[in-house]
Each structure stands twice: as C-alpha cells, then as structure tokens.
C-alpha positions in Angstrom: 129.5 56.9 116.2 126.2 58.6 115.2 125.9 62.3 114.8 123.8 63.7 117.7 122.2 66.2 115.3 120.9 63.5 113.0 117.9 61.1 113.6 118.9 57.6 114.6 120.0 55.4 111.7 117.2 53.1 110.3 114.5 55.2 112.1 111.2 55.3 110.2 108.0 56.9 111.2 105.0 54.8 110.0 101.9 57.0 109.4 98.6 55.7 110.5 96.7 58.7 111.8 95.1 61.7 110.2 97.1 64.4 112.0 100.6 63.7 110.7 99.3 63.1 107.2 97.4 66.4 107.2 100.6 68.1 108.6 102.6 66.7 105.7 100.0 67.7 103.1 101.3 71.3 103.4 104.2 71.9 101.0 106.2 74.2 103.3 106.0 71.7 106.2 107.1 68.9 103.8 110.0 71.1 102.6 111.1 71.9 106.1 111.1 68.2 107.1 113.1 67.4 104.0 115.6 70.1 104.8 116.1 68.9 108.4 116.5 65.3 107.1 119.0 66.1 104.3 120.9 69.1 105.7 120.7 68.4 109.4 119.4 70.4 112.4 118.5 74.1 112.0 116.9 77.0 113.9 113.7 78.7 112.7 115.8 81.6 111.5 118.0 79.4 109.4 115.0 77.6 107.9 113.3 81.0 107.2 116.5 82.1 105.3 116.7 78.9 103.3 113.0 78.9 102.4 112.4 82.6 101.9 109.4 82.4 104.3 108.8 84.7 107.2 110.2 83.5 110.5 106.7 83.6 112.1 105.3 81.3 109.4 108.2 78.9 109.7 107.8 78.9 113.5 104.1 77.9 113.0 105.1 75.0 110.6 107.8 73.8 112.9 105.4 73.8 115.8 102.9 71.7 113.8 105.6 69.2 112.7 106.8 68.9 116.4 103.2 68.4 117.6 102.9 65.4 115.4 106.3 64.0 116.4 107.9 64.5 113.0 110.6 66.8 114.3 112.1 67.4 117.7 114.0 70.0 119.7 117.8 69.6 119.7 118.7 71.6 122.9 122.3 70.4 123.0 123.0 72.5 119.9 121.9 75.8 121.4 124.5 78.3 122.3 122.2 80.1 124.8 118.7 79.8 126.2 117.1 81.9 123.5 118.4 79.8 120.6 116.3 76.8 119.7 117.4 74.1 117.3 115.3 71.5 115.6 116.1 68.2 114.0 114.1 65.5 112.1 112.9 62.8 114.5 113.2 60.0 111.8 115.2 59.3 108.7 112.2 58.3 106.6 108.4 58.3 106.5 106.4 55.2 105.4 102.7 54.4 105.1 100.6 51.6 103.5 98.1 53.1 101.1 95.9 50.0 101.3 95.5 50.5 105.0 93.4 53.6 104.3 91.1 52.2 101.6 88.2 51.5 104.0 88.5 54.7 105.9 87.4 57.7 103.8 88.9 60.4 106.1 92.3 58.7 106.3 92.3 57.9 102.6 91.5 61.6 101.8 94.3 62.7 104.2 96.8 60.2 102.7 95.8 61.3 99.1 96.3 65.0 100.0 99.7 64.2 101.5 100.8 62.1 98.5 99.7 64.8 96.1 101.9 67.3 98.0 104.8 64.8 97.8 104.3 64.3 94.1 104.2 68.1 93.6 107.5 68.4 95.5 109.1 65.6 93.3 108.1 67.6 90.2 109.6 70.8 91.5 112.8 69.0 92.5 113.1 67.4 89.1 112.6 70.7 87.4 115.2 72.3 89.7 117.7 69.5 88.8 117.1 70.1 85.1 117.7 73.9 85.5 120.9 73.2 87.5 122.3 70.7 84.9 124.4 73.3 83.1 126.3 74.1 86.3 127.4 70.5 86.9 130.5 68.7 85.7 129.9 66.6 82.5 130.6 63.3 84.3 127.9 63.9 86.9 125.4 64.8 84.1 126.4 61.6 82.1 125.8 59.5 85.2 122.3 60.8 85.7 119.2 58.9 84.5 115.6 59.7 83.9 113.5 57.0 82.5 110.2 55.1 82.8 108.9 51.7 81.7 105.9 49.5 81.7 105.4 45.7 81.6 102.5 43.2 81.7 103.0 41.5 85.1 101.2 39.2 87.3 100.5 40.3 90.9 103.4 38.2 92.1 105.8 39.6 89.5 104.6 43.1 90.4 105.4 42.5 94.1 108.8 41.1 93.0 109.6 44.3 91.0 108.7 46.4 94.0 110.9 44.3 96.3 113.8 44.5 93.8 113.6 48.3 93.7 113.3 48.5 97.5 116.5 46.4 97.8 118.4 48.7 95.4 117.2 51.8 97.3 118.2 50.3 100.7 121.7 49.4 99.4 122.5 52.9 98.3 120.7 54.5 101.2 122.9 52.5 103.6 126.1 53.3 101.7 125.5 57.0 101.2 124.0 58.0 104.5 127.0 60.2 105.5 129.1 62.6 103.3 132.5 61.2 102.3 135.3 62.6 100.2 134.4 62.8 96.6 130.6 62.5 97.2 127.8 64.9 96.5 124.1 64.6 97.3 122.4 62.4 94.8 118.6 62.0 94.7 116.5 59.1 93.4 112.7 59.1 93.0 110.9 55.8 92.1 107.3 54.9 91.7 105.8 51.5 91.0 102.1 51.4 90.5 99.4 49.4 88.6 97.8 51.3 85.8 94.1 51.8 85.9 91.9 49.8 83.5 91.7 51.4 80.0 
C-alpha cells in the first residue's frame, strides 16, 4: 500500500518547457523539492525551519514550484483549515538535453537548471565529507568516491549509460521505503563525452 503523503511510485516529470526549468534553476526551490521528495510532506513552517529561510520566502518558492506542477497540496494531512501541507508531485525529474540544442531559450534554461543541480551535488558531497567522522566505521568503509575515463565508441558509450541506469533503477526500487537497519544512502553519477582537446 502506498503512502498517501508520497508521490506515486515510478512517477517522473519530464521537463520540456522553460517555466519548470527556470523554477528549478533557483537553489532554494531545488532544495525544497529535494526535501519533499526525500523527507516527505511538510508545511511552509517546517520547510522554513529546515532551510533557515524566512517563511515568506519559502512560501514564495513553494508557490512557484506548485505553479509549475512540481509539488502539490496535501490537504488530507492538515489538522485544521489554516494548516497547509505540501508534497512532491513526482519521485524524479528527467529531461533530454539534446532536445534543447536547437532552441536557444530552452537550452539556456536547461543549462541554468543543470548548473544549479551540479552546485547542489557539490554542496551535498562536501556535507557528506564533513559528516564522515560522525558515522560508524562500517558505513564509511562501504562508501565510494571515484571517477574514470575510457576510449569508447558511441554504441559503447550508450551501453555504459544504460548499464549505470540499470544499477540505479535496481537500488532505487529496493530502497524506496525505510526498513529496519537502513539509512538514507545517496548516489550521484554522471556520464558525459569529453570535449575535444
């Protein structure tokens, strides 16, 4: 049985338009969406407390995310008429970068959004490094941070991307809900062709 406070399993929003990409190009909106996806529904007050932002600013960001269909109201969680809860509308966001190559405005919006996402990855990795000394040795030993490069044909490159997607999907499916003995584990992968040197 699915949790009514969570977005439907396997739900993905596919970005094609400027509005949602521009909305997610703001670091606080991206952070709020991430919190609602990872931690579940929250009120503006709860989000303000977690982010350290003023409730008025959080309310503005929440309204922008809702306007673009990235989050939605969760009225069934309210204890009274004044309380307003929000939840992520989807589990994941996807887009095809190549779709925007011939449209300068959409390409600029997608690039701004992706730069914000990359900045958030960097901040998250630094926070994980700072928290390492507070973790049990076994969890630190199981961690990994690595990179690699190879000379590949286009077909091999596509195969590598598909292999990594299959690995992510396997663990995403298994670890969707908390279970005894689990903790939140994050992975960040990038596969890209290097520019000509």
